[in-house]
TORSE-990890 format. One record per residue (C-alpha): x, y, z; residue number from 1; residue in three letters. Coordinates in nm, 3 decimals, decimal comma. Example, Ala and Ser with C-alpha at 12.3 -4.5 7.8 and 13.67 -1.06 7.14 Angstrom:
BEGIN
{{1,230; -0,450; 0,780}; 1; 'ala'}
{{1,367; -0,106; 0,714}; 2; 'ser'}
END
This chain:
BEGIN
{{0,000; 0,000; 0,000}; 1; 'met'}
{{0,287; 0,239; 0,077}; 2; 'his'}
{{0,407; 0,174; -0,280}; 3; 'thr'}
{{0,070; 0,266; -0,431}; 4; 'val'}
{{-0,026; 0,572; -0,223}; 5; 'leu'}
{{0,260; 0,801; -0,337}; 6; 'pro'}
{{0,175; 0,707; -0,695}; 7; 'val'}
{{-0,190; 0,791; -0,635}; 8; 'leu'}
{{-0,082; 1,130; -0,500}; 9; 'his'}
{{0,095; 1,211; -0,828}; 10; 'val'}
{{-0,199; 1,063; -1,017}; 11; 'met'}
{{-0,421; 1,316; -0,846}; 12; 'gly'}
{{-0,197; 1,600; -0,964}; 13; 'met'}
{{-0,205; 1,461; -1,317}; 14; 'leu'}
{{-0,586; 1,459; -1,310}; 15; 'leu'}
{{-0,589; 1,822; -1,196}; 16; 'leu'}
{{-0,371; 1,897; -1,497}; 17; 'phe'}
{{-0,587; 1,682; -1,726}; 18; 'phe'}
{{-0,896; 1,883; -1,627}; 19; 'ala'}
{{-0,754; 2,178; -1,822}; 20; 'ala'}
{{-0,789; 1,980; -2,145}; 21; 'thr'}
{{-1,168; 2,022; -2,127}; 22; 'tyr'}
{{-1,130; 2,394; -2,198}; 23; 'leu'}
{{-1,082; 2,334; -2,571}; 24; 'met'}
{{-1,412; 2,148; -2,629}; 25; 'pro'}
{{-1,590; 2,396; -2,398}; 26; 'ile'}
{{-1,466; 2,683; -2,615}; 27; 'ala'}
{{-1,564; 2,491; -2,928}; 28; 'ser'}
{{-1,912; 2,430; -2,787}; 29; 'ser'}
{{-1,956; 2,801; -2,722}; 30; 'leu'}
{{-1,836; 2,894; -3,072}; 31; 'ile'}
{{-2,060; 2,642; -3,251}; 32; 'tyr'}
{{-2,348; 2,666; -2,998}; 33; 'ala'}
{{-2,391; 2,287; -3,015}; 34; 'asp'}
{{-2,551; 2,255; -2,672}; 35; 'gly'}
{{-2,277; 2,052; -2,503}; 36; 'thr'}
{{-2,112; 2,328; -2,298}; 37; 'thr'}
{{-2,251; 2,221; -1,962}; 38; 'trp'}
{{-2,180; 1,854; -2,034}; 39; 'asp'}
{{-1,811; 1,930; -2,078}; 40; 'phe'}
{{-1,815; 2,170; -1,785}; 41; 'phe'}
{{-1,964; 1,899; -1,561}; 42; 'asp'}
{{-1,704; 1,653; -1,688}; 43; 'ala'}
{{-1,426; 1,900; -1,606}; 44; 'met'}
{{-1,561; 1,947; -1,252}; 45; 'leu'}
{{-1,576; 1,570; -1,207}; 46; 'phe'}
{{-1,213; 1,539; -1,319}; 47; 'cys'}
{{-1,110; 1,821; -1,082}; 48; 'leu'}
{{-1,297; 1,656; -0,793}; 49; 'ala'}
{{-1,130; 1,319; -0,855}; 50; 'cys'}
{{-0,787; 1,478; -0,878}; 51; 'gly'}
{{-0,833; 1,695; -0,570}; 52; 'ala'}
{{-0,969; 1,401; -0,373}; 53; 'gly'}
{{-0,665; 1,188; -0,451}; 54; 'leu'}
{{-0,424; 1,472; -0,369}; 55; 'val'}
{{-0,586; 1,549; -0,034}; 56; 'val'}
{{-0,625; 1,187; 0,076}; 57; 'cys'}
{{-0,267; 1,091; -0,009}; 58; 'thr'}
{{-0,084; 1,417; 0,072}; 59; 'his'}
{{0,111; 1,274; 0,366}; 60; 'arg'}
{{0,250; 0,996; 0,144}; 61; 'tyr'}
{{0,411; 1,240; -0,101}; 62; 'lys'}
{{0,772; 1,148; -0,188}; 63; 'arg'}
{{1,015; 1,133; -0,478}; 64; 'glu'}
{{0,922; 0,871; -0,735}; 65; 'leu'}
{{1,132; 0,556; -0,754}; 66; 'arg'}
{{1,204; 0,374; -1,081}; 67; 'pro'}
{{0,934; 0,113; -1,026}; 68; 'arg'}
{{0,679; 0,385; -0,945}; 69; 'asp'}
{{0,708; 0,520; -1,298}; 70; 'gly'}
{{0,571; 0,199; -1,451}; 71; 'phe'}
{{0,276; 0,190; -1,212}; 72; 'leu'}
{{0,196; 0,557; -1,258}; 73; 'leu'}
{{0,212; 0,557; -1,636}; 74; 'val'}
{{-0,028; 0,259; -1,655}; 75; 'thr'}
{{-0,266; 0,412; -1,402}; 76; 'leu'}
{{-0,253; 0,742; -1,587}; 77; 'ala'}
{{-0,359; 0,596; -1,921}; 78; 'trp'}
{{-0,638; 0,389; -1,763}; 79; 'val'}
{{-0,777; 0,658; -1,531}; 80; 'met'}
{{-0,756; 0,938; -1,786}; 81; 'met'}
{{-0,929; 0,720; -2,044}; 82; 'ala'}
{{-1,198; 0,635; -1,787}; 83; 'ala'}
{{-1,258; 0,997; -1,688}; 84; 'ile'}
{{-1,253; 1,111; -2,051}; 85; 'ala'}
{{-1,561; 0,894; -2,111}; 86; 'thr'}
{{-1,784; 1,129; -1,908}; 87; 'val'}
{{-1,857; 1,388; -2,181}; 88; 'pro'}
{{-1,909; 1,113; -2,440}; 89; 'leu'}
{{-2,170; 0,937; -2,227}; 90; 'met'}
{{-2,340; 1,269; -2,146}; 91; 'leu'}
{{-2,365; 1,379; -2,509}; 92; 'thr'}
{{-2,416; 1,053; -2,703}; 93; 'ile'}
{{-2,743; 0,876; -2,627}; 94; 'asp'}
{{-2,720; 0,507; -2,541}; 95; 'gly'}
{{-2,340; 0,492; -2,534}; 96; 'leu'}
{{-2,226; 0,233; -2,279}; 97; 'ser'}
{{-1,921; 0,276; -2,057}; 98; 'phe'}
{{-1,754; -0,015; -2,239}; 99; 'thr'}
{{-1,786; 0,156; -2,577}; 100; 'asp'}
{{-1,701; 0,499; -2,436}; 101; 'ala'}
{{-1,388; 0,361; -2,269}; 102; 'phe'}
{{-1,284; 0,190; -2,593}; 103; 'phe'}
{{-1,325; 0,522; -2,775}; 104; 'glu'}
{{-1,122; 0,724; -2,526}; 105; 'thr'}
{{-0,856; 0,456; -2,489}; 106; 'met'}
{{-0,832; 0,446; -2,867}; 107; 'ser'}
{{-0,791; 0,823; -2,865}; 108; 'gly'}
{{-0,526; 0,846; -2,593}; 109; 'leu'}
{{-0,329; 0,552; -2,731}; 110; 'thr'}
{{-0,356; 0,704; -3,082}; 111; 'thr'}
{{-0,510; 0,387; -3,220}; 112; 'thr'}
{{-0,793; 0,552; -3,411}; 113; 'gly'}
{{-1,028; 0,254; -3,390}; 114; 'ala'}
{{-1,387; 0,361; -3,321}; 115; 'thr'}
{{-1,719; 0,211; -3,219}; 116; 'val'}
{{-1,914; 0,524; -3,319}; 117; 'leu'}
{{-2,118; 0,579; -3,634}; 118; 'thr'}
{{-2,267; 0,902; -3,759}; 119; 'gly'}
{{-1,945; 1,094; -3,691}; 120; 'leu'}
{{-2,063; 1,355; -3,942}; 121; 'asp'}
{{-2,358; 1,437; -3,713}; 122; 'lys'}
{{-2,173; 1,450; -3,382}; 123; 'leu'}
{{-2,156; 1,792; -3,210}; 124; 'pro'}
{{-1,836; 1,972; -3,318}; 125; 'pro'}
{{-1,713; 1,985; -2,959}; 126; 'ser'}
{{-1,741; 1,606; -2,925}; 127; 'val'}
{{-1,542; 1,549; -3,243}; 128; 'asn'}
{{-1,284; 1,800; -3,125}; 129; 'leu'}
{{-1,261; 1,619; -2,788}; 130; 'trp'}
{{-1,193; 1,286; -2,960}; 131; 'arg'}
{{-0,919; 1,443; -3,169}; 132; 'his'}
{{-0,772; 1,633; -2,877}; 133; 'glu'}
{{-0,730; 1,299; -2,699}; 134; 'leu'}
{{-0,545; 1,178; -3,011}; 135; 'asn'}
{{-0,317; 1,478; -3,007}; 136; 'trp'}
{{-0,240; 1,461; -2,633}; 137; 'leu'}
{{-0,169; 1,090; -2,656}; 138; 'gly'}
{{0,056; 1,140; -2,957}; 139; 'gly'}
{{0,371; 1,255; -2,786}; 140; 'met'}
{{0,244; 1,116; -2,458}; 141; 'gly'}
{{0,048; 1,310; -2,205}; 142; 'ile'}
{{0,291; 1,180; -1,946}; 143; 'ile'}
{{0,585; 1,342; -2,124}; 144; 'val'}
{{0,386; 1,665; -2,129}; 145; 'leu'}
{{0,329; 1,633; -1,756}; 146; 'ala'}
{{0,698; 1,564; -1,700}; 147; 'val'}
{{0,768; 1,919; -1,810}; 148; 'ala'}
{{0,551; 2,041; -1,522}; 149; 'ile'}
{{0,615; 1,776; -1,256}; 150; 'leu'}
{{0,946; 1,930; -1,141}; 151; 'pro'}
{{0,744; 2,234; -1,034}; 152; 'leu'}
{{0,540; 2,001; -0,815}; 153; 'leu'}
{{0,850; 1,847; -0,655}; 154; 'gly'}
{{0,821; 1,516; -0,838}; 155; 'val'}
{{1,107; 1,368; -1,042}; 156; 'gly'}
{{1,029; 1,302; -1,406}; 157; 'gly'}
{{1,293; 1,066; -1,545}; 158; 'met'}
{{1,111; 0,756; -1,420}; 159; 'gln'}
{{0,796; 0,858; -1,607}; 160; 'leu'}
{{0,983; 0,952; -1,922}; 161; 'tyr'}
{{1,161; 0,616; -1,941}; 162; 'lys'}
{{0,838; 0,423; -1,875}; 163; 'ala'}
{{0,635; 0,601; -2,144}; 164; 'glu'}
{{0,881; 0,698; -2,418}; 165; 'thr'}
{{0,872; 0,454; -2,712}; 166; 'pro'}
{{1,188; 0,283; -2,832}; 167; 'gly'}
{{1,463; 0,063; -2,690}; 168; 'pro'}
{{1,714; 0,335; -2,600}; 169; 'met'}
{{1,539; 0,557; -2,347}; 170; 'lys'}
{{1,831; 0,701; -2,154}; 171; 'asp'}
{{1,943; 0,952; -2,417}; 172; 'ser'}
{{1,831; 1,309; -2,357}; 173; 'lys'}
{{1,824; 1,611; -2,589}; 174; 'leu'}
{{1,884; 1,857; -2,307}; 175; 'thr'}
{{2,060; 1,824; -1,970}; 176; 'pro'}
{{1,730; 1,823; -1,778}; 177; 'arg'}
{{1,444; 1,582; -1,846}; 178; 'ile'}
{{1,188; 1,864; -1,823}; 179; 'ala'}
{{1,382; 2,046; -2,093}; 180; 'gly'}
{{1,372; 1,735; -2,312}; 181; 'thr'}
{{0,995; 1,705; -2,275}; 182; 'ala'}
{{0,946; 2,074; -2,350}; 183; 'lys'}
{{1,172; 2,052; -2,656}; 184; 'ala'}
{{0,977; 1,758; -2,797}; 185; 'leu'}
{{0,645; 1,929; -2,739}; 186; 'trp'}
{{0,769; 2,251; -2,898}; 187; 'leu'}
{{0,852; 2,062; -3,217}; 188; 'val'}
{{0,526; 1,864; -3,197}; 189; 'tyr'}
{{0,318; 2,180; -3,156}; 190; 'phe'}
{{0,497; 2,363; -3,438}; 191; 'gly'}
{{0,454; 2,082; -3,692}; 192; 'ile'}
{{0,087; 2,047; -3,592}; 193; 'thr'}
{{0,029; 2,418; -3,655}; 194; 'ala'}
{{0,191; 2,384; -3,998}; 195; 'ala'}
{{-0,035; 2,088; -4,081}; 196; 'cys'}
{{-0,346; 2,282; -3,978}; 197; 'ile'}
{{-0,249; 2,572; -4,205}; 198; 'ala'}
{{-0,181; 2,341; -4,502}; 199; 'cys'}
{{-0,511; 2,154; -4,465}; 200; 'leu'}
{{-0,703; 2,482; -4,438}; 201; 'lys'}
{{-0,539; 2,612; -4,755}; 202; 'leu'}
{{-0,626; 2,279; -4,926}; 203; 'ala'}
{{-0,998; 2,341; -4,868}; 204; 'gly'}
{{-1,090; 2,203; -4,527}; 205; 'met'}
{{-1,289; 2,415; -4,284}; 206; 'asn'}
{{-1,120; 2,511; -3,958}; 207; 'trp'}
{{-1,276; 2,229; -3,753}; 208; 'leu'}
{{-1,183; 1,958; -4,003}; 209; 'asp'}
{{-0,833; 2,103; -4,048}; 210; 'ala'}
{{-0,766; 2,111; -3,673}; 211; 'ile'}
{{-0,910; 1,765; -3,612}; 212; 'cys'}
{{-0,731; 1,595; -3,901}; 213; 'his'}
{{-0,403; 1,769; -3,819}; 214; 'ala'}
{{-0,433; 1,648; -3,459}; 215; 'phe'}
{{-0,497; 1,295; -3,589}; 216; 'ala'}
{{-0,218; 1,306; -3,849}; 217; 'ala'}
{{0,060; 1,431; -3,621}; 218; 'leu'}
{{-0,040; 1,196; -3,339}; 219; 'ser'}
{{-0,086; 0,914; -3,594}; 220; 'leu'}
{{-0,420; 0,870; -3,424}; 221; 'gly'}
{{-0,639; 0,833; -3,732}; 222; 'gly'}
{{-0,968; 0,966; -3,594}; 223; 'phe'}
{{-1,182; 1,154; -3,845}; 224; 'ser'}
{{-1,488; 1,375; -3,833}; 225; 'thr'}
{{-1,656; 1,163; -4,102}; 226; 'tyr'}
{{-1,758; 0,798; -4,125}; 227; 'asp'}
{{-1,589; 0,788; -4,466}; 228; 'ala'}
{{-1,265; 0,917; -4,311}; 229; 'ser'}
{{-1,043; 1,107; -4,554}; 230; 'val'}
{{-1,238; 0,951; -4,843}; 231; 'gly'}
{{-1,507; 1,210; -4,763}; 232; 'gln'}
{{-1,296; 1,485; -4,924}; 233; 'phe'}
{{-1,188; 1,291; -5,238}; 234; 'asp'}
{{-0,899; 1,534; -5,275}; 235; 'ser'}
{{-0,552; 1,434; -5,399}; 236; 'pro'}
{{-0,413; 1,755; -5,248}; 237; 'met'}
{{-0,547; 1,680; -4,900}; 238; 'ile'}
{{-0,424; 1,322; -4,926}; 239; 'glu'}
{{-0,080; 1,442; -5,035}; 240; 'gly'}
{{-0,054; 1,685; -4,743}; 241; 'ile'}
{{-0,155; 1,416; -4,496}; 242; 'leu'}
{{0,098; 1,173; -4,646}; 243; 'ile'}
{{0,378; 1,424; -4,586}; 244; 'val'}
{{0,279; 1,492; -4,226}; 245; 'phe'}
{{0,216; 1,125; -4,147}; 246; 'met'}
{{0,566; 1,047; -4,272}; 247; 'met'}
{{0,705; 1,329; -4,056}; 248; 'ile'}
{{0,517; 1,192; -3,753}; 249; 'ala'}
{{0,653; 0,845; -3,827}; 250; 'gly'}
{{1,011; 0,966; -3,773}; 251; 'met'}
{{1,191; 1,029; -3,446}; 252; 'asn'}
{{1,088; 1,367; -3,304}; 253; 'phe'}
{{1,432; 1,399; -3,152}; 254; 'ala'}
{{1,567; 1,409; -3,509}; 255; 'thr'}
{{1,317; 1,684; -3,594}; 256; 'his'}
{{1,435; 1,880; -3,292}; 257; 'phe'}
{{1,801; 1,842; -3,392}; 258; 'val'}
{{1,715; 1,952; -3,747}; 259; 'ala'}
{{1,531; 2,257; -3,616}; 260; 'trp'}
{{1,801; 2,350; -3,368}; 261; 'arg'}
{{2,082; 2,307; -3,622}; 262; 'gly'}
{{1,881; 2,455; -3,913}; 263; 'arg'}
{{2,000; 2,161; -4,124}; 264; 'ser'}
{{1,850; 1,851; -4,286}; 265; 'leu'}
{{2,172; 1,653; -4,265}; 266; 'arg'}
{{2,059; 1,480; -3,946}; 267; 'cys'}
{{1,790; 1,295; -4,144}; 268; 'tyr'}
{{2,055; 1,144; -4,370}; 269; 'trp'}
{{2,255; 1,039; -4,065}; 270; 'arg'}
{{1,945; 0,884; -3,903}; 271; 'asp'}
{{1,960; 0,515; -3,997}; 272; 'thr'}
{{1,600; 0,459; -3,887}; 273; 'glu'}
{{1,469; 0,745; -4,100}; 274; 'ala'}
{{1,648; 0,620; -4,412}; 275; 'lys'}
{{1,524; 0,264; -4,363}; 276; 'ala'}
{{1,171; 0,390; -4,290}; 277; 'phe'}
{{1,150; 0,603; -4,606}; 278; 'val'}
{{1,309; 0,334; -4,825}; 279; 'ala'}
{{1,072; 0,064; -4,701}; 280; 'leu'}
{{0,763; 0,280; -4,749}; 281; 'ile'}
{{0,865; 0,403; -5,094}; 282; 'ala'}
{{0,947; 0,056; -5,226}; 283; 'ser'}
{{0,626; -0,087; -5,078}; 284; 'ser'}
{{0,415; 0,182; -5,246}; 285; 'ile'}
{{0,575; 0,107; -5,582}; 286; 'leu'}
{{0,538; -0,271; -5,556}; 287; 'val'}
{{0,179; -0,263; -5,424}; 288; 'cys'}
{{0,071; -0,009; -5,688}; 289; 'ser'}
{{0,207; -0,228; -5,966}; 290; 'leu'}
{{0,044; -0,533; -5,804}; 291; 'tyr'}
{{-0,304; -0,374; -5,799}; 292; 'leu'}
{{-0,260; -0,242; -6,152}; 293; 'trp'}
{{-0,155; -0,583; -6,282}; 294; 'gln'}
{{-0,448; -0,743; -6,095}; 295; 'ala'}
{{-0,686; -0,503; -6,277}; 296; 'asp'}
{{-0,811; -0,351; -5,953}; 297; 'val'}
{{-0,741; -0,012; -6,112}; 298; 'tyr'}
{{-0,716; 0,046; -6,488}; 299; 'asp'}
{{-0,487; 0,345; -6,443}; 300; 'asp'}
{{-0,149; 0,310; -6,273}; 301; 'leu'}
{{-0,168; 0,669; -6,149}; 302; 'gly'}
{{-0,497; 0,603; -5,970}; 303; 'val'}
{{-0,354; 0,286; -5,816}; 304; 'ala'}
{{-0,046; 0,479; -5,702}; 305; 'phe'}
{{-0,262; 0,752; -5,543}; 306; 'arg'}
{{-0,479; 0,515; -5,339}; 307; 'his'}
{{-0,195; 0,282; -5,243}; 308; 'val'}
{{0,030; 0,571; -5,141}; 309; 'ala'}
{{-0,223; 0,724; -4,903}; 310; 'phe'}
{{-0,363; 0,409; -4,747}; 311; 'asn'}
{{-0,030; 0,228; -4,721}; 312; 'leu'}
{{0,138; 0,526; -4,554}; 313; 'val'}
{{-0,161; 0,561; -4,323}; 314; 'ser'}
{{-0,149; 0,201; -4,202}; 315; 'ile'}
{{0,229; 0,159; -4,212}; 316; 'ala'}
{{0,271; 0,465; -3,989}; 317; 'thr'}
{{-0,006; 0,334; -3,758}; 318; 'asp'}
{{-0,228; 0,634; -3,830}; 319; 'cys'}
{{-0,545; 0,466; -3,956}; 320; 'gly'}
{{-0,696; 0,710; -4,206}; 321; 'phe'}
{{-0,864; 0,552; -4,509}; 322; 'ala'}
{{-0,960; 0,696; -4,846}; 323; 'ser'}
{{-1,101; 0,376; -5,001}; 324; 'val'}
{{-1,214; 0,036; -4,877}; 325; 'asp'}
{{-0,882; -0,144; -4,919}; 326; 'tyr'}
{{-1,038; -0,454; -4,761}; 327; 'asp'}
{{-1,168; -0,525; -5,113}; 328; 'lys'}
{{-0,817; -0,529; -5,259}; 329; 'trp'}
{{-0,636; -0,863; -5,312}; 330; 'pro'}
{{-0,545; -0,986; -4,964}; 331; 'ile'}
{{-0,170; -0,954; -5,020}; 332; 'phe'}
{{-0,175; -0,572; -5,016}; 333; 'val'}
{{-0,377; -0,507; -4,697}; 334; 'pro'}
{{-0,185; -0,782; -4,515}; 335; 'leu'}
{{0,145; -0,627; -4,624}; 336; 'trp'}
{{0,020; -0,289; -4,501}; 337; 'met'}
{{-0,060; -0,439; -4,160}; 338; 'leu'}
{{0,282; -0,608; -4,155}; 339; 'phe'}
{{0,443; -0,269; -4,216}; 340; 'leu'}
{{0,245; -0,131; -3,922}; 341; 'ser'}
{{0,443; -0,371; -3,702}; 342; 'cys'}
{{0,791; -0,261; -3,802}; 343; 'ile'}
{{0,805; 0,059; -4,005}; 344; 'ala'}
{{0,796; 0,368; -3,780}; 345; 'val'}
{{1,096; 0,505; -3,594}; 346; 'ser'}
{{1,148; 0,495; -3,221}; 347; 'ser'}
{{1,065; 0,832; -3,069}; 348; 'gly'}
{{0,781; 0,880; -3,319}; 349; 'ser'}
{{0,413; 0,890; -3,237}; 350; 'thr'}
{{0,358; 0,551; -3,401}; 351; 'gly'}
{{0,338; 0,207; -3,245}; 352; 'gly'}
{{0,452; -0,147; -3,315}; 353; 'gly'}
{{0,797; -0,301; -3,285}; 354; 'ile'}
{{0,970; 0,009; -3,433}; 355; 'lys'}
{{1,232; 0,024; -3,707}; 356; 'met'}
{{1,530; 0,032; -3,470}; 357; 'ile'}
{{1,431; -0,301; -3,317}; 358; 'arg'}
{{1,376; -0,442; -3,665}; 359; 'thr'}
{{1,726; -0,336; -3,770}; 360; 'leu'}
{{1,879; -0,477; -3,452}; 361; 'ile'}
{{1,696; -0,807; -3,505}; 362; 'leu'}
{{1,816; -0,829; -3,867}; 363; 'ile'}
{{2,177; -0,759; -3,765}; 364; 'arg'}
{{2,153; -1,007; -3,479}; 365; 'gln'}
{{2,023; -1,275; -3,716}; 366; 'gly'}
{{2,305; -1,207; -3,964}; 367; 'ala'}
{{2,561; -1,223; -3,685}; 368; 'arg'}
{{2,433; -1,561; -3,567}; 369; 'glu'}
{{2,449; -1,696; -3,923}; 370; 'leu'}
{{2,810; -1,577; -3,953}; 371; 'glu'}
{{2,898; -1,744; -3,622}; 372; 'lys'}
{{2,779; -2,077; -3,762}; 373; 'leu'}
{{3,064; -2,056; -4,014}; 374; 'ile'}
{{3,314; -1,866; -3,799}; 375; 'his'}
{{3,240; -1,949; -3,433}; 376; 'pro'}
{{3,523; -1,733; -3,295}; 377; 'asn'}
{{3,451; -1,419; -3,494}; 378; 'val'}
{{3,398; -1,095; -3,298}; 379; 'val'}
{{3,127; -0,907; -3,485}; 380; 'asn'}
{{2,935; -0,650; -3,276}; 381; 'pro'}
{{2,597; -0,518; -3,387}; 382; 'ile'}
{{2,637; -0,171; -3,538}; 383; 'cys'}
{{2,356; 0,067; -3,630}; 384; 'ile'}
{{2,448; 0,396; -3,790}; 385; 'gly'}
{{2,812; 0,357; -3,695}; 386; 'gly'}
{{2,730; 0,299; -3,326}; 387; 'ser'}
{{2,779; -0,033; -3,149}; 388; 'ile'}
{{2,459; -0,161; -2,989}; 389; 'ile'}
{{2,528; -0,284; -2,633}; 390; 'pro'}
{{2,459; -0,652; -2,569}; 391; 'thr'}
{{2,194; -0,576; -2,306}; 392; 'his'}
{{1,995; -0,370; -2,557}; 393; 'ile'}
{{2,009; -0,650; -2,816}; 394; 'ala'}
{{1,887; -0,891; -2,548}; 395; 'gly'}
{{1,606; -0,656; -2,450}; 396; 'ala'}
{{1,500; -0,632; -2,814}; 397; 'val'}
{{1,482; -1,011; -2,844}; 398; 'met'}
{{1,279; -1,027; -2,524}; 399; 'gly'}
{{1,043; -0,754; -2,640}; 400; 'phe'}
{{0,976; -0,917; -2,978}; 401; 'ile'}
{{0,910; -1,252; -2,812}; 402; 'phe'}
{{0,667; -1,091; -2,567}; 403; 'leu'}
{{0,506; -0,894; -2,851}; 404; 'tyr'}
{{0,445; -1,212; -3,056}; 405; 'ala'}
{{0,318; -1,399; -2,750}; 406; 'leu'}
{{0,074; -1,119; -2,667}; 407; 'thr'}
{{-0,058; -1,104; -3,023}; 408; 'val'}
{{-0,108; -1,481; -3,027}; 409; 'gly'}
{{-0,283; -1,502; -2,691}; 410; 'glu'}
{{-0,519; -1,210; -2,751}; 411; 'leu'}
{{-0,603; -1,340; -3,098}; 412; 'thr'}
{{-0,699; -1,676; -2,947}; 413; 'phe'}
{{-0,922; -1,496; -2,696}; 414; 'phe'}
{{-1,110; -1,324; -2,978}; 415; 'leu'}
{{-1,137; -1,643; -3,184}; 416; 'val'}
{{-1,264; -1,833; -2,880}; 417; 'ala'}
{{-1,528; -1,564; -2,828}; 418; 'ser'}
{{-1,671; -1,627; -3,176}; 419; 'gly'}
{{-1,485; -1,387; -3,407}; 420; 'leu'}
{{-1,346; -1,523; -3,733}; 421; 'asp'}
{{-0,969; -1,561; -3,751}; 422; 'phe'}
{{-0,891; -1,286; -4,004}; 423; 'ile'}
{{-1,102; -1,033; -3,813}; 424; 'ser'}
{{-0,956; -1,143; -3,479}; 425; 'ala'}
{{-0,593; -1,148; -3,591}; 426; 'phe'}
{{-0,603; -0,817; -3,778}; 427; 'thr'}
{{-0,799; -0,651; -3,495}; 428; 'ala'}
{{-0,527; -0,742; -3,245}; 429; 'ile'}
{{-0,248; -0,643; -3,486}; 430; 'ile'}
{{-0,420; -0,311; -3,553}; 431; 'ala'}
{{-0,484; -0,246; -3,182}; 432; 'cys'}
{{-0,147; -0,349; -3,042}; 433; 'ile'}
{{0,028; -0,144; -3,315}; 434; 'asn'}
{{-0,218; 0,143; -3,250}; 435; 'asn'}
{{-0,302; 0,139; -3,622}; 436; 'ala'}
{{-0,685; 0,143; -3,608}; 437; 'gly'}
{{-0,873; -0,055; -3,875}; 438; 'pro'}
{{-0,815; -0,422; -3,943}; 439; 'gly'}
{{-0,987; -0,641; -4,203}; 440; 'leu'}
{{-1,325; -0,810; -4,249}; 441; 'asn'}
{{-1,554; -0,720; -3,956}; 442; 'val'}
{{-1,318; -0,445; -3,838}; 443; 'val'}
{{-1,216; -0,328; -4,187}; 444; 'gly'}
{{-1,186; 0,033; -4,306}; 445; 'pro'}
{{-1,546; 0,046; -4,426}; 446; 'ala'}
{{-1,666; -0,094; -4,093}; 447; 'gln'}
{{-1,564; -0,025; -3,734}; 448; 'asn'}
{{-1,542; -0,207; -3,401}; 449; 'tyr'}
{{-1,912; -0,155; -3,319}; 450; 'gln'}
{{-1,997; -0,513; -3,424}; 451; 'ala'}
{{-1,779; -0,663; -3,148}; 452; 'leu'}
{{-1,920; -0,791; -2,820}; 453; 'thr'}
{{-1,836; -0,619; -2,491}; 454; 'asp'}
{{-1,580; -0,891; -2,410}; 455; 'phe'}
{{-1,412; -0,848; -2,748}; 456; 'gln'}
{{-1,409; -0,469; -2,705}; 457; 'val'}
{{-1,231; -0,503; -2,367}; 458; 'trp'}
{{-0,972; -0,739; -2,519}; 459; 'ile'}
{{-0,902; -0,484; -2,792}; 460; 'cys'}
{{-0,879; -0,206; -2,531}; 461; 'ser'}
{{-0,619; -0,410; -2,345}; 462; 'leu'}
{{-0,425; -0,462; -2,669}; 463; 'ala'}
{{-0,426; -0,086; -2,732}; 464; 'met'}
{{-0,294; -0,012; -2,383}; 465; 'leu'}
{{-0,025; -0,281; -2,407}; 466; 'ala'}
{{0,085; -0,151; -2,745}; 467; 'gly'}
{{0,103; 0,210; -2,637}; 468; 'arg'}
{{0,310; 0,122; -2,327}; 469; 'leu'}
{{0,523; -0,116; -2,534}; 470; 'glu'}
{{0,410; -0,424; -2,337}; 471; 'ile'}
{{0,698; -0,430; -2,087}; 472; 'phe'}
{{0,568; -0,131; -1,890}; 473; 'ser'}
{{0,233; -0,307; -1,847}; 474; 'leu'}
{{0,340; -0,668; -1,805}; 475; 'val'}
{{0,601; -0,584; -1,538}; 476; 'val'}
{{0,316; -0,486; -1,304}; 477; 'leu'}
{{0,197; -0,847; -1,301}; 478; 'phe'}
{{0,529; -0,994; -1,196}; 479; 'thr'}
{{0,578; -1,090; -0,829}; 480; 'pro'}
{{0,920; -0,925; -0,802}; 481; 'tyr'}
{{0,772; -0,587; -0,895}; 482; 'phe'}
{{0,581; -0,579; -0,565}; 483; 'trp'}
{{0,862; -0,707; -0,347}; 484; 'arg'}
{{1,050; -0,456; -0,131}; 485; 'lys'}
END
C-alpha cells in the first residue's frame, strides 16, 4: 500500500492537470453553440474533484518517485484518464455504454484511431474536437507533457519519461534536464501540428476539419470527423498533405528537434532509422501499386499509385486514415500494409509497433548468428548507424519481440474463442497493439469495431494499452518481483 499511495498522489496532480484539457471542447461548444457546454463543464468538474480528492487523501505519502513507481503511474494514468474522458461522451451521445465509451477514449489516448461510433458527421463539433484532442495529447504522450511540469510540483520526471517513451534506447536526452527534453519535444510537436493545420485549411478544409485531421495526423491517431474518413474529401491535395505529415510523424521527433536547432536537414541522412523507414515505405508503395494495376483492380497506374500511397502510408505509420475500402483489394496488399504497421515507424515517433530500430537490430543479430555458424570465434558486434549496440539492448529487443508475438497470439486466441473469425480477430489485435486502427473483415476500413461484443471490445482495449506502453511497462506490473520490497 505504501508503494501505491505516493503514486496515487501524483496521479491526483495529473488529473488536476488533465482537467484543463476540457477547456478546448468547452470553447468549441460556445463557438458552434452545439448545446454541449454544460456537459463538458460537468465533466471537467468531475475530473477536478477526482484529482483533488486523490491529492488530499494521499498528501502525507508524497515522496520522490522511484524507478518502479514510474511503470505503475504511467499505466494508471492511461487507464484513469481514459476512464474519466468517457464522461462527456456518455453525457452527449445517447445510449453509449461505458464499455464503448472507454474503448473510444482509450483508442484516442493511445492514438489507435479505432472507433465504435457511427454518424461521426452528425456528432456535435465539440465532441469530435474532444476525440481528436485525446489523439493529439496521446501522440507525444500526455505523461511526457506532464513531466515538463512535474518538477514544479517536486516530483522527479525521469522515471515517467523512461516508462512512457517509445523505443529501446530511453536514456538519451536532448537537453541536460528531463523537463527540458519534454518541452523541446512538445515545442517541435506543436509547431509541426500548426503547420499541418495551415496546409489543410489552404487545401480546402474548414477550420474544424483542419484542426481535427491535423491532430490525428501528427499523433498518428487516425480519428476523423466523417464515417468515410479522408475519403469524404476525395482530394488528392489533401491526401498528399496528410501523407507528408504522417511520414514526418513516423520519424523520431528527436531528429526533428536536432534539425530545427541546427537549421539543417543533414541529421535525417545520418538517421539510420529514418532512411530505412522512407526506403521501405517508398518501395512498398511502388510494388503494391504495380500489383493492384496488374491485378486489374485499377485500370490506371496513377490512380492505383494515389490510393496505395495514401492508405499504405496511413497504415504503415499506424495512423489509420482511409480513403477507399482497401479490404476489397487482393489480400496480399492489406496484409502487407498491416505487416508494415508492425515494423516501419521510428522509435521516438508517435507511431506504435515493434519500431524500425528493433527491426534493424533483429536483422543484424540474425546475420551475426548466421556468420557465427561458419566462424564461431569471430567478434562481430551489432552496429547501427556507426554505433555499437550494447549486448543488453540487443537482449532486451529479443525479449520484447518474443513478448510482442506472444501477446498477439494469446489475444487473438481470446477473440477467436469468443466467436470472431480468424482474419477479423488477428487483424484486430495487430491493428490495436500497433495502435493502427482498422483491421480487415468485420473491423475493416469500411466498418468499425461496433460489431464486437463487450468482451471483445475489452480485449481490444487491453491490446491498445499494451501496445502504447510497449508491453513491458504493463506486463512488469503483473510480476511478483515488482511488488517485493
